[in-house]
Chimera marker file (.cmm) of the C-alpha trace (Angstrom):
<marker_set name="trace">
<marker id="1" x="-20.172" y="81.761" z="47.458" r="1" g="1" b="0" radius="0.5"/>
<marker id="2" x="-23.594" y="80.277" z="47.018" r="1" g="1" b="0" radius="0.5"/>
<marker id="3" x="-24.054" y="81.570" z="43.571" r="1" g="1" b="0" radius="0.5"/>
<marker id="4" x="-20.604" y="80.340" z="42.577" r="1" g="1" b="0" radius="0.5"/>
<marker id="5" x="-21.476" y="76.763" z="43.722" r="1" g="1" b="0" radius="0.5"/>
<marker id="6" x="-24.929" y="76.968" z="42.017" r="1" g="1" b="0" radius="0.5"/>
<marker id="7" x="-23.229" y="77.985" z="38.768" r="1" g="1" b="0" radius="0.5"/>
<marker id="8" x="-20.641" y="75.300" z="39.023" r="1" g="1" b="0" radius="0.5"/>
<marker id="9" x="-23.416" y="72.678" z="39.661" r="1" g="1" b="0" radius="0.5"/>
<marker id="10" x="-25.454" y="73.787" z="36.580" r="1" g="1" b="0" radius="0.5"/>
<marker id="11" x="-22.316" y="73.850" z="34.390" r="1" g="1" b="0" radius="0.5"/>
<marker id="12" x="-21.347" y="70.320" z="35.475" r="1" g="1" b="0" radius="0.5"/>
<marker id="13" x="-24.852" y="68.995" z="34.901" r="1" g="1" b="0" radius="0.5"/>
<marker id="14" x="-24.987" y="70.481" z="31.399" r="1" g="1" b="0" radius="0.5"/>
<marker id="15" x="-21.650" y="68.867" z="30.700" r="1" g="1" b="0" radius="0.5"/>
<marker id="16" x="-22.947" y="65.528" z="31.875" r="1" g="1" b="0" radius="0.5"/>
<marker id="17" x="-25.841" y="65.744" z="29.486" r="1" g="1" b="0" radius="0.5"/>
<marker id="18" x="-23.413" y="65.715" z="26.638" r="1" g="1" b="0" radius="0.5"/>
<marker id="19" x="-22.441" y="62.161" z="27.704" r="1" g="1" b="0" radius="0.5"/>
<marker id="20" x="-26.085" y="61.031" z="27.976" r="1" g="1" b="0" radius="0.5"/>
<marker id="21" x="-25.569" y="59.809" z="31.502" r="1" g="1" b="0" radius="0.5"/>
<marker id="22" x="-28.626" y="58.851" z="33.456" r="1" g="1" b="0" radius="0.5"/>
<marker id="23" x="-28.612" y="58.950" z="37.275" r="1" g="1" b="0" radius="0.5"/>
<marker id="24" x="-30.902" y="56.519" z="39.074" r="1" g="1" b="0" radius="0.5"/>
<marker id="25" x="-31.623" y="55.855" z="42.786" r="1" g="1" b="0" radius="0.5"/>
<marker id="26" x="-29.182" y="53.393" z="44.230" r="1" g="1" b="0" radius="0.5"/>
<marker id="27" x="-30.814" y="50.068" z="44.336" r="1" g="1" b="0" radius="0.5"/>
<marker id="28" x="-33.457" y="50.943" z="41.715" r="1" g="1" b="0" radius="0.5"/>
<marker id="29" x="-34.552" y="48.224" z="39.368" r="1" g="1" b="0" radius="0.5"/>
<marker id="30" x="-32.822" y="47.958" z="35.998" r="1" g="1" b="0" radius="0.5"/>
<marker id="31" x="-35.096" y="47.982" z="32.978" r="1" g="1" b="0" radius="0.5"/>
<marker id="32" x="-35.922" y="44.426" z="32.001" r="1" g="1" b="0" radius="0.5"/>
<marker id="33" x="-34.245" y="43.585" z="28.918" r="1" g="1" b="0" radius="0.5"/>
<marker id="34" x="-32.490" y="40.461" z="27.391" r="1" g="1" b="0" radius="0.5"/>
<marker id="35" x="-29.542" y="42.896" z="26.515" r="1" g="1" b="0" radius="0.5"/>
<marker id="36" x="-28.929" y="43.695" z="30.202" r="1" g="1" b="0" radius="0.5"/>
<marker id="37" x="-25.391" y="42.492" z="31.141" r="1" g="1" b="0" radius="0.5"/>
<marker id="38" x="-24.897" y="40.611" z="34.503" r="1" g="1" b="0" radius="0.5"/>
<marker id="39" x="-21.899" y="39.554" z="36.523" r="1" g="1" b="0" radius="0.5"/>
<marker id="40" x="-21.143" y="35.974" z="35.493" r="1" g="1" b="0" radius="0.5"/>
<marker id="41" x="-20.165" y="35.240" z="39.261" r="1" g="1" b="0" radius="0.5"/>
<marker id="42" x="-23.012" y="36.724" z="41.254" r="1" g="1" b="0" radius="0.5"/>
<marker id="43" x="-25.664" y="37.693" z="38.827" r="1" g="1" b="0" radius="0.5"/>
<marker id="44" x="-25.736" y="41.278" z="39.813" r="1" g="1" b="0" radius="0.5"/>
<marker id="45" x="-26.638" y="43.953" z="37.287" r="1" g="1" b="0" radius="0.5"/>
<marker id="46" x="-24.448" y="46.469" z="39.234" r="1" g="1" b="0" radius="0.5"/>
<marker id="47" x="-21.580" y="46.174" z="36.668" r="1" g="1" b="0" radius="0.5"/>
<marker id="48" x="-19.423" y="48.639" z="34.687" r="1" g="1" b="0" radius="0.5"/>
<marker id="49" x="-17.578" y="48.455" z="31.425" r="1" g="1" b="0" radius="0.5"/>
<marker id="50" x="-14.518" y="50.463" z="30.593" r="1" g="1" b="0" radius="0.5"/>
<marker id="51" x="-14.810" y="52.788" z="27.529" r="1" g="1" b="0" radius="0.5"/>
<marker id="52" x="-12.606" y="55.268" z="25.927" r="1" g="1" b="0" radius="0.5"/>
<marker id="53" x="-13.393" y="59.010" z="25.760" r="1" g="1" b="0" radius="0.5"/>
<marker id="54" x="-11.589" y="61.455" z="23.464" r="1" g="1" b="0" radius="0.5"/>
<marker id="55" x="-10.871" y="64.329" z="25.750" r="1" g="1" b="0" radius="0.5"/>
<marker id="56" x="-10.849" y="66.798" z="22.822" r="1" g="1" b="0" radius="0.5"/>
<marker id="57" x="-14.151" y="65.817" z="21.190" r="1" g="1" b="0" radius="0.5"/>
<marker id="58" x="-15.734" y="64.175" z="24.221" r="1" g="1" b="0" radius="0.5"/>
<marker id="59" x="-16.739" y="61.368" z="21.889" r="1" g="1" b="0" radius="0.5"/>
<marker id="60" x="-17.278" y="58.105" z="23.734" r="1" g="1" b="0" radius="0.5"/>
<marker id="61" x="-16.036" y="55.034" z="21.870" r="1" g="1" b="0" radius="0.5"/>
<marker id="62" x="-16.964" y="51.555" z="23.082" r="1" g="1" b="0" radius="0.5"/>
<marker id="63" x="-14.798" y="48.681" z="22.221" r="1" g="1" b="0" radius="0.5"/>
<marker id="64" x="-16.887" y="45.727" z="20.718" r="1" g="1" b="0" radius="0.5"/>
<marker id="65" x="-14.398" y="43.145" z="22.229" r="1" g="1" b="0" radius="0.5"/>
<marker id="66" x="-15.001" y="42.998" z="25.955" r="1" g="1" b="0" radius="0.5"/>
<marker id="67" x="-12.178" y="41.578" z="28.023" r="1" g="1" b="0" radius="0.5"/>
<marker id="68" x="-12.580" y="40.644" z="31.665" r="1" g="1" b="0" radius="0.5"/>
<marker id="69" x="-10.174" y="43.384" z="32.687" r="1" g="1" b="0" radius="0.5"/>
<marker id="70" x="-12.473" y="45.899" z="31.111" r="1" g="1" b="0" radius="0.5"/>
<marker id="71" x="-15.466" y="44.766" z="33.177" r="1" g="1" b="0" radius="0.5"/>
<marker id="72" x="-16.186" y="45.321" z="36.891" r="1" g="1" b="0" radius="0.5"/>
<marker id="73" x="-18.808" y="44.063" z="39.385" r="1" g="1" b="0" radius="0.5"/>
<marker id="74" x="-19.793" y="46.407" z="42.120" r="1" g="1" b="0" radius="0.5"/>
<marker id="75" x="-20.950" y="43.563" z="44.318" r="1" g="1" b="0" radius="0.5"/>
<marker id="76" x="-18.057" y="41.129" z="43.822" r="1" g="1" b="0" radius="0.5"/>
<marker id="77" x="-15.668" y="44.120" z="43.710" r="1" g="1" b="0" radius="0.5"/>
<marker id="78" x="-13.496" y="42.539" z="41.058" r="1" g="1" b="0" radius="0.5"/>
<marker id="79" x="-13.067" y="42.198" z="37.352" r="1" g="1" b="0" radius="0.5"/>
<marker id="80" x="-15.543" y="39.843" z="35.941" r="1" g="1" b="0" radius="0.5"/>
<marker id="81" x="-17.015" y="38.461" z="32.713" r="1" g="1" b="0" radius="0.5"/>
<marker id="82" x="-20.349" y="40.070" z="31.743" r="1" g="1" b="0" radius="0.5"/>
<marker id="83" x="-23.101" y="37.834" z="30.376" r="1" g="1" b="0" radius="0.5"/>
<marker id="84" x="-26.609" y="38.474" z="29.043" r="1" g="1" b="0" radius="0.5"/>
<marker id="85" x="-29.531" y="36.644" z="30.664" r="1" g="1" b="0" radius="0.5"/>
<marker id="86" x="-29.591" y="34.242" z="27.700" r="1" g="1" b="0" radius="0.5"/>
<marker id="87" x="-25.953" y="33.374" z="28.296" r="1" g="1" b="0" radius="0.5"/>
<marker id="88" x="-26.546" y="32.839" z="32.075" r="1" g="1" b="0" radius="0.5"/>
<marker id="89" x="-29.519" y="30.679" z="31.130" r="1" g="1" b="0" radius="0.5"/>
<marker id="90" x="-27.152" y="28.526" z="29.000" r="1" g="1" b="0" radius="0.5"/>
<marker id="91" x="-24.694" y="28.351" z="31.826" r="1" g="1" b="0" radius="0.5"/>
<marker id="92" x="-27.617" y="27.261" z="34.206" r="1" g="1" b="0" radius="0.5"/>
<marker id="93" x="-28.256" y="24.295" z="31.778" r="1" g="1" b="0" radius="0.5"/>
<marker id="94" x="-24.921" y="22.795" z="32.628" r="1" g="1" b="0" radius="0.5"/>
<marker id="95" x="-25.697" y="22.730" z="36.395" r="1" g="1" b="0" radius="0.5"/>
<marker id="96" x="-26.609" y="19.324" z="37.564" r="1" g="1" b="0" radius="0.5"/>
<marker id="97" x="-29.923" y="18.922" z="39.320" r="1" g="1" b="0" radius="0.5"/>
<marker id="98" x="-30.747" y="16.067" z="41.798" r="1" g="1" b="0" radius="0.5"/>
<marker id="99" x="-33.917" y="14.009" z="42.028" r="1" g="1" b="0" radius="0.5"/>
<marker id="100" x="-35.305" y="16.592" z="44.609" r="1" g="1" b="0" radius="0.5"/>
<marker id="101" x="-34.829" y="19.379" z="41.915" r="1" g="1" b="0" radius="0.5"/>
<marker id="102" x="-31.998" y="21.030" z="43.921" r="1" g="1" b="0" radius="0.5"/>
<marker id="103" x="-28.842" y="22.311" z="42.122" r="1" g="1" b="0" radius="0.5"/>
<marker id="104" x="-25.684" y="20.216" z="42.783" r="1" g="1" b="0" radius="0.5"/>
<marker id="105" x="-23.217" y="23.106" z="42.204" r="1" g="1" b="0" radius="0.5"/>
<marker id="106" x="-23.166" y="26.643" z="43.229" r="1" g="1" b="0" radius="0.5"/>
<marker id="107" x="-24.604" y="28.918" z="40.560" r="1" g="1" b="0" radius="0.5"/>
<marker id="108" x="-24.357" y="32.683" z="40.878" r="1" g="1" b="0" radius="0.5"/>
<marker id="109" x="-25.518" y="33.591" z="44.383" r="1" g="1" b="0" radius="0.5"/>
<marker id="110" x="-27.437" y="30.286" z="44.771" r="1" g="1" b="0" radius="0.5"/>
<marker id="111" x="-25.602" y="27.712" z="46.957" r="1" g="1" b="0" radius="0.5"/>
<marker id="112" x="-25.657" y="23.912" z="46.461" r="1" g="1" b="0" radius="0.5"/>
<marker id="113" x="-29.120" y="22.500" z="47.548" r="1" g="1" b="0" radius="0.5"/>
<marker id="114" x="-31.092" y="25.557" z="46.255" r="1" g="1" b="0" radius="0.5"/>
<marker id="115" x="-34.297" y="24.450" z="44.368" r="1" g="1" b="0" radius="0.5"/>
<marker id="116" x="-34.042" y="24.927" z="40.702" r="1" g="1" b="0" radius="0.5"/>
<marker id="117" x="-37.457" y="26.607" z="40.879" r="1" g="1" b="0" radius="0.5"/>
<marker id="118" x="-35.879" y="29.425" z="42.989" r="1" g="1" b="0" radius="0.5"/>
<marker id="119" x="-33.331" y="29.882" z="40.306" r="1" g="1" b="0" radius="0.5"/>
<marker id="120" x="-36.021" y="29.967" z="37.687" r="1" g="1" b="0" radius="0.5"/>
<marker id="121" x="-37.814" y="32.646" z="39.623" r="1" g="1" b="0" radius="0.5"/>
<marker id="122" x="-34.643" y="34.721" z="39.673" r="1" g="1" b="0" radius="0.5"/>
<marker id="123" x="-34.519" y="34.475" z="35.854" r="1" g="1" b="0" radius="0.5"/>
<marker id="124" x="-38.355" y="35.113" z="35.514" r="1" g="1" b="0" radius="0.5"/>
<marker id="125" x="-37.950" y="38.395" z="37.492" r="1" g="1" b="0" radius="0.5"/>
<marker id="126" x="-35.469" y="39.704" z="35.045" r="1" g="1" b="0" radius="0.5"/>
<marker id="127" x="-37.086" y="38.697" z="31.801" r="1" g="1" b="0" radius="0.5"/>
<marker id="128" x="-38.915" y="41.332" z="30.027" r="1" g="1" b="0" radius="0.5"/>
<marker id="129" x="-42.060" y="38.991" z="29.271" r="1" g="1" b="0" radius="0.5"/>
<marker id="130" x="-41.441" y="35.877" z="31.243" r="1" g="1" b="0" radius="0.5"/>
<marker id="131" x="-39.043" y="32.968" z="31.527" r="1" g="1" b="0" radius="0.5"/>
<marker id="132" x="-41.134" y="30.672" z="29.441" r="1" g="1" b="0" radius="0.5"/>
<marker id="133" x="-41.396" y="32.983" z="26.480" r="1" g="1" b="0" radius="0.5"/>
<marker id="134" x="-38.014" y="34.663" z="26.656" r="1" g="1" b="0" radius="0.5"/>
<marker id="135" x="-35.619" y="31.938" z="27.504" r="1" g="1" b="0" radius="0.5"/>
<marker id="136" x="-37.236" y="28.487" z="27.680" r="1" g="1" b="0" radius="0.5"/>
<marker id="137" x="-39.182" y="28.711" z="24.438" r="1" g="1" b="0" radius="0.5"/>
<marker id="138" x="-38.297" y="31.826" z="22.547" r="1" g="1" b="0" radius="0.5"/>
<marker id="139" x="-40.556" y="32.473" z="19.441" r="1" g="1" b="0" radius="0.5"/>
<marker id="140" x="-37.576" y="32.715" z="17.150" r="1" g="1" b="0" radius="0.5"/>
<marker id="141" x="-36.797" y="28.969" z="17.716" r="1" g="1" b="0" radius="0.5"/>
<marker id="142" x="-37.623" y="26.546" z="14.994" r="1" g="1" b="0" radius="0.5"/>
<marker id="143" x="-40.471" y="24.307" z="16.053" r="1" g="1" b="0" radius="0.5"/>
<link id1="1" id2="2" r="1" g="1" b="0" radius="0.2"/>
<link id1="2" id2="3" r="1" g="1" b="0" radius="0.2"/>
<link id1="3" id2="4" r="1" g="1" b="0" radius="0.2"/>
<link id1="4" id2="5" r="1" g="1" b="0" radius="0.2"/>
<link id1="5" id2="6" r="1" g="1" b="0" radius="0.2"/>
<link id1="6" id2="7" r="1" g="1" b="0" radius="0.2"/>
<link id1="7" id2="8" r="1" g="1" b="0" radius="0.2"/>
<link id1="8" id2="9" r="1" g="1" b="0" radius="0.2"/>
<link id1="9" id2="10" r="1" g="1" b="0" radius="0.2"/>
<link id1="10" id2="11" r="1" g="1" b="0" radius="0.2"/>
<link id1="11" id2="12" r="1" g="1" b="0" radius="0.2"/>
<link id1="12" id2="13" r="1" g="1" b="0" radius="0.2"/>
<link id1="13" id2="14" r="1" g="1" b="0" radius="0.2"/>
<link id1="14" id2="15" r="1" g="1" b="0" radius="0.2"/>
<link id1="15" id2="16" r="1" g="1" b="0" radius="0.2"/>
<link id1="16" id2="17" r="1" g="1" b="0" radius="0.2"/>
<link id1="17" id2="18" r="1" g="1" b="0" radius="0.2"/>
<link id1="18" id2="19" r="1" g="1" b="0" radius="0.2"/>
<link id1="19" id2="20" r="1" g="1" b="0" radius="0.2"/>
<link id1="20" id2="21" r="1" g="1" b="0" radius="0.2"/>
<link id1="21" id2="22" r="1" g="1" b="0" radius="0.2"/>
<link id1="22" id2="23" r="1" g="1" b="0" radius="0.2"/>
<link id1="23" id2="24" r="1" g="1" b="0" radius="0.2"/>
<link id1="24" id2="25" r="1" g="1" b="0" radius="0.2"/>
<link id1="25" id2="26" r="1" g="1" b="0" radius="0.2"/>
<link id1="26" id2="27" r="1" g="1" b="0" radius="0.2"/>
<link id1="27" id2="28" r="1" g="1" b="0" radius="0.2"/>
<link id1="28" id2="29" r="1" g="1" b="0" radius="0.2"/>
<link id1="29" id2="30" r="1" g="1" b="0" radius="0.2"/>
<link id1="30" id2="31" r="1" g="1" b="0" radius="0.2"/>
<link id1="31" id2="32" r="1" g="1" b="0" radius="0.2"/>
<link id1="32" id2="33" r="1" g="1" b="0" radius="0.2"/>
<link id1="33" id2="34" r="1" g="1" b="0" radius="0.2"/>
<link id1="34" id2="35" r="1" g="1" b="0" radius="0.2"/>
<link id1="35" id2="36" r="1" g="1" b="0" radius="0.2"/>
<link id1="36" id2="37" r="1" g="1" b="0" radius="0.2"/>
<link id1="37" id2="38" r="1" g="1" b="0" radius="0.2"/>
<link id1="38" id2="39" r="1" g="1" b="0" radius="0.2"/>
<link id1="39" id2="40" r="1" g="1" b="0" radius="0.2"/>
<link id1="40" id2="41" r="1" g="1" b="0" radius="0.2"/>
<link id1="41" id2="42" r="1" g="1" b="0" radius="0.2"/>
<link id1="42" id2="43" r="1" g="1" b="0" radius="0.2"/>
<link id1="43" id2="44" r="1" g="1" b="0" radius="0.2"/>
<link id1="44" id2="45" r="1" g="1" b="0" radius="0.2"/>
<link id1="45" id2="46" r="1" g="1" b="0" radius="0.2"/>
<link id1="46" id2="47" r="1" g="1" b="0" radius="0.2"/>
<link id1="47" id2="48" r="1" g="1" b="0" radius="0.2"/>
<link id1="48" id2="49" r="1" g="1" b="0" radius="0.2"/>
<link id1="49" id2="50" r="1" g="1" b="0" radius="0.2"/>
<link id1="50" id2="51" r="1" g="1" b="0" radius="0.2"/>
<link id1="51" id2="52" r="1" g="1" b="0" radius="0.2"/>
<link id1="52" id2="53" r="1" g="1" b="0" radius="0.2"/>
<link id1="53" id2="54" r="1" g="1" b="0" radius="0.2"/>
<link id1="54" id2="55" r="1" g="1" b="0" radius="0.2"/>
<link id1="55" id2="56" r="1" g="1" b="0" radius="0.2"/>
<link id1="56" id2="57" r="1" g="1" b="0" radius="0.2"/>
<link id1="57" id2="58" r="1" g="1" b="0" radius="0.2"/>
<link id1="58" id2="59" r="1" g="1" b="0" radius="0.2"/>
<link id1="59" id2="60" r="1" g="1" b="0" radius="0.2"/>
<link id1="60" id2="61" r="1" g="1" b="0" radius="0.2"/>
<link id1="61" id2="62" r="1" g="1" b="0" radius="0.2"/>
<link id1="62" id2="63" r="1" g="1" b="0" radius="0.2"/>
<link id1="63" id2="64" r="1" g="1" b="0" radius="0.2"/>
<link id1="64" id2="65" r="1" g="1" b="0" radius="0.2"/>
<link id1="65" id2="66" r="1" g="1" b="0" radius="0.2"/>
<link id1="66" id2="67" r="1" g="1" b="0" radius="0.2"/>
<link id1="67" id2="68" r="1" g="1" b="0" radius="0.2"/>
<link id1="68" id2="69" r="1" g="1" b="0" radius="0.2"/>
<link id1="69" id2="70" r="1" g="1" b="0" radius="0.2"/>
<link id1="70" id2="71" r="1" g="1" b="0" radius="0.2"/>
<link id1="71" id2="72" r="1" g="1" b="0" radius="0.2"/>
<link id1="72" id2="73" r="1" g="1" b="0" radius="0.2"/>
<link id1="73" id2="74" r="1" g="1" b="0" radius="0.2"/>
<link id1="74" id2="75" r="1" g="1" b="0" radius="0.2"/>
<link id1="75" id2="76" r="1" g="1" b="0" radius="0.2"/>
<link id1="76" id2="77" r="1" g="1" b="0" radius="0.2"/>
<link id1="77" id2="78" r="1" g="1" b="0" radius="0.2"/>
<link id1="78" id2="79" r="1" g="1" b="0" radius="0.2"/>
<link id1="79" id2="80" r="1" g="1" b="0" radius="0.2"/>
<link id1="80" id2="81" r="1" g="1" b="0" radius="0.2"/>
<link id1="81" id2="82" r="1" g="1" b="0" radius="0.2"/>
<link id1="82" id2="83" r="1" g="1" b="0" radius="0.2"/>
<link id1="83" id2="84" r="1" g="1" b="0" radius="0.2"/>
<link id1="84" id2="85" r="1" g="1" b="0" radius="0.2"/>
<link id1="85" id2="86" r="1" g="1" b="0" radius="0.2"/>
<link id1="86" id2="87" r="1" g="1" b="0" radius="0.2"/>
<link id1="87" id2="88" r="1" g="1" b="0" radius="0.2"/>
<link id1="88" id2="89" r="1" g="1" b="0" radius="0.2"/>
<link id1="89" id2="90" r="1" g="1" b="0" radius="0.2"/>
<link id1="90" id2="91" r="1" g="1" b="0" radius="0.2"/>
<link id1="91" id2="92" r="1" g="1" b="0" radius="0.2"/>
<link id1="92" id2="93" r="1" g="1" b="0" radius="0.2"/>
<link id1="93" id2="94" r="1" g="1" b="0" radius="0.2"/>
<link id1="94" id2="95" r="1" g="1" b="0" radius="0.2"/>
<link id1="95" id2="96" r="1" g="1" b="0" radius="0.2"/>
<link id1="96" id2="97" r="1" g="1" b="0" radius="0.2"/>
<link id1="97" id2="98" r="1" g="1" b="0" radius="0.2"/>
<link id1="98" id2="99" r="1" g="1" b="0" radius="0.2"/>
<link id1="99" id2="100" r="1" g="1" b="0" radius="0.2"/>
<link id1="100" id2="101" r="1" g="1" b="0" radius="0.2"/>
<link id1="101" id2="102" r="1" g="1" b="0" radius="0.2"/>
<link id1="102" id2="103" r="1" g="1" b="0" radius="0.2"/>
<link id1="103" id2="104" r="1" g="1" b="0" radius="0.2"/>
<link id1="104" id2="105" r="1" g="1" b="0" radius="0.2"/>
<link id1="105" id2="106" r="1" g="1" b="0" radius="0.2"/>
<link id1="106" id2="107" r="1" g="1" b="0" radius="0.2"/>
<link id1="107" id2="108" r="1" g="1" b="0" radius="0.2"/>
<link id1="108" id2="109" r="1" g="1" b="0" radius="0.2"/>
<link id1="109" id2="110" r="1" g="1" b="0" radius="0.2"/>
<link id1="110" id2="111" r="1" g="1" b="0" radius="0.2"/>
<link id1="111" id2="112" r="1" g="1" b="0" radius="0.2"/>
<link id1="112" id2="113" r="1" g="1" b="0" radius="0.2"/>
<link id1="113" id2="114" r="1" g="1" b="0" radius="0.2"/>
<link id1="114" id2="115" r="1" g="1" b="0" radius="0.2"/>
<link id1="115" id2="116" r="1" g="1" b="0" radius="0.2"/>
<link id1="116" id2="117" r="1" g="1" b="0" radius="0.2"/>
<link id1="117" id2="118" r="1" g="1" b="0" radius="0.2"/>
<link id1="118" id2="119" r="1" g="1" b="0" radius="0.2"/>
<link id1="119" id2="120" r="1" g="1" b="0" radius="0.2"/>
<link id1="120" id2="121" r="1" g="1" b="0" radius="0.2"/>
<link id1="121" id2="122" r="1" g="1" b="0" radius="0.2"/>
<link id1="122" id2="123" r="1" g="1" b="0" radius="0.2"/>
<link id1="123" id2="124" r="1" g="1" b="0" radius="0.2"/>
<link id1="124" id2="125" r="1" g="1" b="0" radius="0.2"/>
<link id1="125" id2="126" r="1" g="1" b="0" radius="0.2"/>
<link id1="126" id2="127" r="1" g="1" b="0" radius="0.2"/>
<link id1="127" id2="128" r="1" g="1" b="0" radius="0.2"/>
<link id1="128" id2="129" r="1" g="1" b="0" radius="0.2"/>
<link id1="129" id2="130" r="1" g="1" b="0" radius="0.2"/>
<link id1="130" id2="131" r="1" g="1" b="0" radius="0.2"/>
<link id1="131" id2="132" r="1" g="1" b="0" radius="0.2"/>
<link id1="132" id2="133" r="1" g="1" b="0" radius="0.2"/>
<link id1="133" id2="134" r="1" g="1" b="0" radius="0.2"/>
<link id1="134" id2="135" r="1" g="1" b="0" radius="0.2"/>
<link id1="135" id2="136" r="1" g="1" b="0" radius="0.2"/>
<link id1="136" id2="137" r="1" g="1" b="0" radius="0.2"/>
<link id1="137" id2="138" r="1" g="1" b="0" radius="0.2"/>
<link id1="138" id2="139" r="1" g="1" b="0" radius="0.2"/>
<link id1="139" id2="140" r="1" g="1" b="0" radius="0.2"/>
<link id1="140" id2="141" r="1" g="1" b="0" radius="0.2"/>
<link id1="141" id2="142" r="1" g="1" b="0" radius="0.2"/>
<link id1="142" id2="143" r="1" g="1" b="0" radius="0.2"/>
</marker_set>
């Protein structure tokens, strides 16, 4: 029985390699990239996107047009829109800030009254370089 289970596990692992699936420890940090997608409601990177797999060829085809019903947030546990860090930064630009530098509307997981600096730190922790270089003043902007 043990050899049967061992053989089954090795067979399934080799099947998974065909799909280029990477396993990571739950709660592990996602690689810092401006291409990483986040939940537009809570800011989590624990998100999934529906793809189509041809069962005969096992070819995975991604659809370029992403609809909300094709995306899922593991934290919100609902269908959500996925956004890049740059898109979230643009959304944050529309959030009003009072004279004490506190946000006046909820943004992602930050409630009203949160210091904008705390939100900036959240962005900075996710930028591959830093908030200043990646989102505030990217090099490709015309001076």
